[in-house]
C-alpha positions in Angstrom: 13.7 23.1 -21.9 15.3 23.9 -18.7 14.9 22.9 -14.9 16.1 25.2 -12.4 16.7 22.6 -9.9 16.9 24.9 -5.6 20.0 22.6 -3.7 17.6 24.8 -0.8 13.9 22.7 -1.1 13.1 20.7 1.3 13.0 17.4 -0.1 17.0 18.5 -0.9 17.3 18.7 2.4 16.0 15.5 3.7 18.6 13.4 1.4 21.0 15.3 2.3 20.2 14.2 6.4 19.3 17.8 7.4 15.8 17.3 8.1 14.5 13.8 9.1 11.7 12.4 8.4 9.6 8.7 8.7 11.3 6.6 6.2 9.8 3.8 4.5 11.5 2.6 2.8 14.8 3.0 0.6 16.9 1.8 -2.2 20.1 3.7 -4.1 18.0 5.5 -6.0 14.9 6.5 -4.3 14.0 7.1 -1.1 10.5 7.3 0.4 9.1 8.5 3.6 5.7 9.7 5.3 3.4 12.2 4.4 4.0 15.1 7.4 0.4 15.9 6.8 -1.1 13.1 5.3 -4.2 12.8 3.6 -5.0 9.0 3.6 -4.4 6.6 6.0 -1.6 5.8 4.1 0.4 8.6 2.5 4.3 7.8 1.2 6.3 10.3 -0.9 8.9 8.8 -3.3 11.1 10.8 -4.8 14.6 10.0 -6.6 18.1 10.5 -5.4 18.8 13.0 -8.3 18.0 16.0 -8.6 15.0 16.2 -11.2 12.0 19.0 -11.0 9.6 17.9 -12.0 7.6 14.6 -13.6 8.5 15.6 -16.6 11.6 16.7 -16.0 12.8 12.8 -14.3 10.9 11.1 -17.5 12.7 13.0 -20.0 16.2 12.9 -18.4 16.6 10.4 -15.4 18.7 7.1 -16.3 17.1 3.9 -16.7 18.6 2.7 -13.8 17.0 5.5 -11.8 13.3 4.8 -13.3 13.4 1.9 -12.4 14.8 1.9 -8.9 12.4 4.6 -8.8 9.3 2.4 -9.5 10.5 -0.8 -8.3 10.3 1.3 -4.7 6.8 2.5 -5.2 5.7 -0.9 -5.5 7.5 -2.0 -2.8 5.9 0.9 -0.7 2.7 0.0 -2.2 3.2 -4.1 -0.9 4.8 -2.7 2.4 1.7 -0.9 3.2 -0.4 -3.4 2.2 -2.5 -1.0 -0.8 -0.9 -2.9 -3.9 -3.6 -4.5 -5.7 -1.2 -7.9 -6.5 -1.5 -8.7 -2.8 -5.7 -8.8 -3.5 -6.2 -5.4 -1.8 -8.5 -2.7 -2.6 -5.8 0.6 -4.2 -4.2 3.2 -4.0 -3.8 6.5 -5.8 -0.9 7.7 -7.5 -0.3 11.5 -7.8 2.6 13.4 -9.4 1.6 17.6 -9.6 4.0 19.4 -12.0 4.6 23.0 -11.5 2.1 26.0 -10.6 -0.7 24.8 -13.0 -0.5 21.2 -10.7 0.1 22.6 -7.9 2.9 21.5 -6.6 4.8 22.7 -3.6 7.6 21.1 -3.3 10.1 21.7 -6.4 11.7 17.9 -6.1 10.1 15.5 -7.9 7.9 13.5 -5.6 5.0 10.9 -6.3 2.5 11.0 -3.4 0.7 7.5 -2.9 -2.3 7.2 -1.1 -4.6 4.2 0.3 -6.3 3.0 3.2 -9.8 4.3 2.1 -12.0 5.0 -0.8 -10.6 8.6 -2.4 -13.1 9.8 -3.9 -13.1 11.8 -7.2 -10.3 12.5 -8.8 -10.9 16.6 -9.4 -14.7 18.3 -8.6 -17.4 17.7 -11.2 -16.6 21.6 -10.9 -13.2 22.3 -11.9 
């Protein structure tokens, strides 16, 4: 399947330094920054620096180094935000929305890491 990446999406502009962000952490392969409309006390987006449209695009096409770098940055964010289970904290939610049915708003793969409170049910029982 072909993935059409839009070089003008907001996350691509953030990666190019055209739009400021509140950086939480960064490595060679990924950037983590605070969501501008947080849904929890801790709400950080982690994005790969490569041109990946969605979770499945990233999982199928990213190099091993990109995958490891992305995942390690996710772990660093959980630790620095004080939500990591490994540090005895209460946990978090990690969400990747993909495509129209997944209600993905920005066509650049990103993982929402949210915590700092009880997150509630994953979906409504009416869905």
